[in-house]
C-alpha positions in Angstrom: 153.4 79.1 64.3 153.1 76.4 67.0 154.6 78.7 69.6 152.2 81.5 68.7 149.2 79.1 69.2 150.5 78.0 72.6 150.9 81.7 73.6 147.3 82.4 72.6 146.0 79.4 74.5 147.9 80.4 77.6 146.5 83.9 77.4 142.9 82.6 77.2 143.6 80.1 80.0 144.9 82.9 82.1 141.9 85.1 81.4 139.6 82.2 82.4 141.5 81.6 85.6 141.5 85.3 86.4 137.7 85.6 85.9 137.2 82.5 88.1 139.3 84.0 90.9 137.5 87.4 90.6 134.1 85.8 90.8 135.0 83.5 93.7 136.7 86.3 95.8 134.0 89.0 95.2 136.4 91.2 93.3 133.7 91.8 90.7 131.8 94.9 91.7 128.4 94.0 93.0 125.4 96.3 93.6 125.3 97.3 97.3 122.5 95.5 99.1 119.7 97.9 100.2 118.3 97.5 103.7 114.5 97.8 103.9 112.9 99.1 107.1 109.5 97.7 108.2 107.2 100.5 109.5 103.7 100.1 110.8 101.2 103.0 110.5 98.1 102.5 112.8 95.3 105.0 112.4 92.4 105.8 114.7 89.5 104.6 112.6 88.0 101.7 110.8 88.5 103.1 107.2 91.2 105.1 105.4 88.8 107.6 103.7 90.3 110.4 105.7 93.9 109.4 104.9 94.0 109.5 101.1 96.6 112.3 100.8 98.5 111.1 103.8 99.0 107.7 102.1 100.3 109.4 99.0 103.0 111.1 101.0 103.6 107.9 103.0 104.1 105.9 99.8 106.5 108.5 98.3 108.7 108.5 101.4 108.6 104.7 101.5 110.2 104.6 98.0 112.8 107.3 98.8 113.8 106.0 102.2 113.4 102.2 101.7 110.5 101.8 104.0 108.2 98.7 103.9 105.1 100.4 105.2 102.0 98.6 106.6 98.9 100.8 106.8 96.6 99.4 109.5 93.0 100.4 110.3 91.0 99.4 113.3 88.2 96.8 113.3 86.0 99.1 115.3 86.1 102.9 114.9 87.9 104.8 117.6 88.6 101.7 119.8 91.4 102.6 122.1 92.0 99.1 123.6 92.0 97.5 120.1 94.5 100.1 118.8 97.0 99.4 121.6 96.6 95.6 121.0 97.5 96.3 117.3 100.6 98.3 118.5 101.7 95.3 120.6 101.0 92.9 117.7 103.1 94.9 115.2 106.0 95.1 117.7 105.8 91.3 118.3 105.8 90.7 114.6 109.0 92.6 114.1 108.2 96.1 112.9 111.1 98.5 113.3 108.9 101.6 114.0 105.3 102.5 114.7 103.5 105.6 113.5 100.4 106.1 115.6 97.3 108.3 115.1 96.2 107.8 118.7 92.5 107.4 119.6 93.2 108.9 123.0 96.7 110.3 123.2 97.0 110.4 127.0 95.8 106.9 127.4 98.2 105.7 124.6 101.2 107.4 126.3 100.3 105.7 129.6 100.2 102.3 128.0 103.5 102.9 126.2 105.1 103.9 129.4 104.4 100.4 130.8 105.7 98.6 127.7 109.1 97.5 126.4 108.5 98.7 122.9 112.0 98.0 121.6 111.4 100.4 118.6 110.6 104.1 118.1 107.0 105.2 118.2 105.9 108.4 116.5 102.6 110.2 117.1 100.4 112.0 114.7 99.0 114.9 116.6 100.0 117.2 119.5 103.5 117.0 121.2 103.8 114.5 124.0 106.1 114.8 127.0 107.2 111.2 127.1 110.5 109.4 126.3 108.4 106.6 124.8 107.3 109.0 122.0 110.2 109.4 119.6 108.5 112.4 117.9 105.3 114.0 116.9 104.0 115.4 113.6 100.8 117.4 113.6 99.1 120.8 113.6 98.3 123.4 116.3 94.8 122.1 117.1 93.9 125.1 119.3 94.8 127.4 116.4 92.6 125.4 114.2 89.7 125.9 116.6 90.4 129.6 116.8 90.3 129.9 113.0 87.0 128.1 112.9 85.5 130.3 115.6 86.7 133.5 113.9 85.2 132.4 110.5 81.9 131.4 112.1 81.4 134.7 114.1 82.3 136.7 111.0 79.2 135.3 109.2 76.8 134.4 112.0 74.4 136.9 113.6 74.9 137.2 117.4 71.6 135.7 118.3 72.2 132.5 116.4 73.3 129.6 118.6 76.4 127.6 117.7 76.3 123.8 117.9 79.7 122.2 118.4 79.7 118.6 117.0 82.4 116.1 118.0 82.9 112.4 118.5 84.0 113.2 122.0 86.5 115.5 123.7 88.6 112.4 124.6 89.3 111.5 121.0 92.3 112.8 119.1 92.9 116.5 119.4 89.2 117.4 119.7 89.7 118.9 123.2 92.3 121.4 121.9 90.1 122.3 118.9 87.3 122.9 121.4 89.4 125.2 123.5 90.3 127.3 120.5 86.7 127.6 119.3 85.3 128.3 122.8 87.8 131.1 123.4 86.5 132.9 120.3 82.8 132.3 121.0 83.2 133.4 124.7 85.0 136.5 123.6 82.2 137.6 121.3 79.4 136.5 123.6 77.9 133.8 121.5 75.7 131.0 122.9 77.0 127.6 122.1 76.3 124.0 122.9 78.7 121.0 122.8 77.1 117.9 121.2 79.2 114.8 121.6 78.1 111.8 119.5 76.6 109.2 121.7 74.4 107.3 119.2 74.3 107.0 115.4 71.7 109.7 115.0 73.0 112.2 117.6 73.8 114.9 115.0 70.6 114.3 113.0 68.5 114.7 116.1 70.3 118.0 116.9 69.6 119.4 113.5 66.0 118.2 113.7 65.5 120.4 116.7 65.1 123.3 114.3 61.7 121.8 113.4 60.3 122.8 116.8 58.0 125.8 116.8 59.8 129.0 117.6 63.2 127.5 116.7 65.5 129.6 114.6 68.6 128.9 112.6 71.7 127.4 114.0 75.4 127.4 113.1 77.4 124.2 113.3 81.1 123.8 113.9 82.5 120.3 113.6 85.6 119.7 115.7 86.8 116.6 113.8 86.7 115.4 110.2 84.3 112.6 110.8 81.7 114.9 112.4 82.0 117.4 109.6 81.5 114.6 107.1 78.4 113.4 108.8 76.9 116.8 109.2 77.5 117.6 105.5 75.8 114.3 104.6 72.7 115.2 106.8 72.4 118.6 105.1 72.9 117.2 101.6 70.3 114.5 102.1 67.7 117.0 103.2 67.8 120.5 101.6 65.2 121.7 104.1 67.8 121.7 106.8 70.3 123.6 104.6 68.0 126.5 104.9 67.9 126.2 108.7 71.7 126.0 109.2 73.3 129.4 109.0 76.7 127.9 108.3 78.6 124.7 108.6 82.3 124.8 109.5 84.8 122.2 110.5 88.0 120.3 110.2 89.0 118.3 107.1 89.9 118.2 103.5 88.7 114.9 102.1 87.5 114.7 98.5 83.8 114.5 99.6 84.2 117.5 101.9 85.9 119.5 99.1 82.9 118.7 96.9 80.5 119.7 99.7 82.4 123.0 100.0 82.1 123.6 96.3 78.4 123.0 96.4 78.0 125.4 99.3 76.9 122.8 101.8 80.0 123.3 103.9 80.7 127.0 104.5 84.4 126.8 105.3 86.9 124.4 106.8 90.4 124.2 108.2 93.0 122.0 106.6 96.7 121.3 106.5 99.1 119.4 104.2 98.4 115.7 104.8 100.7 114.7 102.0 103.6 116.3 104.0 102.3 114.6 107.2 102.5 111.2 105.6 105.9 111.9 104.0 107.5 113.3 107.0 106.2 110.6 109.4 107.8 107.8 107.3 111.0 109.8 106.8 111.4 110.4 110.5 110.5 106.9 111.4 113.3 105.5 109.2 115.7 108.1 110.6 114.7 106.9 114.1 115.4 103.3 113.2 118.8 104.3 111.8 119.6 106.3 115.0 120.1 109.5 113.1 116.8 111.3 114.1 116.6 114.2 116.5 113.3 115.0 118.0 111.6 118.0 116.2 107.9 118.0 117.1 107.0 119.1 113.6 104.1 121.5 113.4 102.4 121.8 110.0 100.7 125.1 109.0 96.9 125.2 109.1 94.8 127.2 106.7 91.2 128.2 106.5 89.5 127.7 103.1 86.1 128.6 101.8 84.5 128.2 98.4 86.2 131.4 97.0 89.6 130.1 98.0 89.1 126.5 97.0 90.7 126.9 93.5 93.5 129.1 94.6 96.7 127.7 93.1 98.4 128.1 96.5 96.2 125.3 97.9 95.6 123.2 94.8 98.7 121.0 95.4 97.8 120.5 99.0 94.3 119.2 98.3 95.1 117.4 95.0 98.7 116.2 95.2 100.1 114.6 92.1 99.9 110.8 92.0 
């Protein structure tokens, strides 16, 4: 009986020693430590209203690919110098990749060429021929302009002038959108006028010109989402001007613009899948950090949508992605 007790005691002692040795020599299976990748997204404006669906895609990719994503707005809208200072700050602070919606793409590339970035930089927008730009994700902006031009001429009498609203041809991809629109309007012989925003009331003043004696209707094509948003607000605030604008077309798919489209204030607009843009940009940034990414210059598909197509199931997920 005594021997049996000693045997049991020895067995328990042996088990305790074995457990101690296992814990001290990492023989116990441990969960593999997951590396998290800091990524900085720097947009071209001072608010994120135009990036709601982009952020949903960004957040989804951050979860799947272990990205720690910082979403950074500018202090002043469309300030090129400030944006590049933020790029330098994020790099100094240790970000592993930068995703940039450049205010002025050419200027941004020039500055990057003179910098020792030390991390991949991806652009949202048109492809860039620079070794400093790891990749680009965007849409064919000239095709967007062509689609807007074709939609406008299909519903605008030939004697109605077309006003082209934009924040400036230097900003974003506005110049490419302009080239697309202009090609169509020139082809059909329409009279058009480029109106770049110089002061806060630039667009309102242009619409108010229809008050002048002898003035007729105008059609408006907005070359960027901010300009479309502001034009829609002007028409919504003053229904008199809705009767003087033959049609309002432009770039964008924000919640407020979708409501304006449903109300008939916006006639039609071009859009693309911003959820995919956000998702793919973070995915490719993490791959670039890991050294597994190959340059793709991803081009998203643009669509034209009017009120009749707004509730089409094909586009519902694009405009209203699931949370």
